[in-house]
N, C-alpha and C positions, 0 to 999 in steps of 0.2 A: 686388574691391570688395564691400561688404556688400549682401546682398539684403534689401531692405525691403518687398518686395511682400506683400500680404495675401491671396494666393490660398489657398483652402482645399484641402487635399489630398483627393482622392476616397476615400470610405470604402466598402468592399464590405460590403453588408448582406444577402447571399444567405442565409447560414445562421449561426446563433449559434455562436460558438467554444466548444467543450466543453473543460473543464479536464481535463488528463491525470490519470488515476487511478494512484496509486502504491501503495506497499507497505502503507500503513495501510488503504487500501480493501480490499486482498486479505485482510488479517488480520481484518477485521471480518465476514468471511463465516462463518456458523455451521458448515458442513461442514468447513472448514479448521480451525477452532478445536477441533471435536470430534476430528478426526484428530490434531492436535498434542497434545491432552490425553491421548488414549489412548496415544500413543507416549511421552509424558512419564511416565505412570503405569507403563508397562512398564519403562522405564529405571529409575525409582525403585524398583520392586519388585525388579529384578535387583540393584541396588546394595545394598539392604537385605539381600537374601538372601546376597550375597557377604560382607557385613560381619558379620552376626550369626548366620548359620546354619552349623553345623559341616559 
């Protein structure tokens, strides 16, 4: 049978729910971006060296 009662479900208000932090939050951190930039520059320099230097 269809439940037509208008009882309100209890809501827990002890602590606000925090949103989970994902990958985009991690990539926005300056130390990580500096590290990835240095690694990228090293890879780019190695590739240029292999292609253009005898």
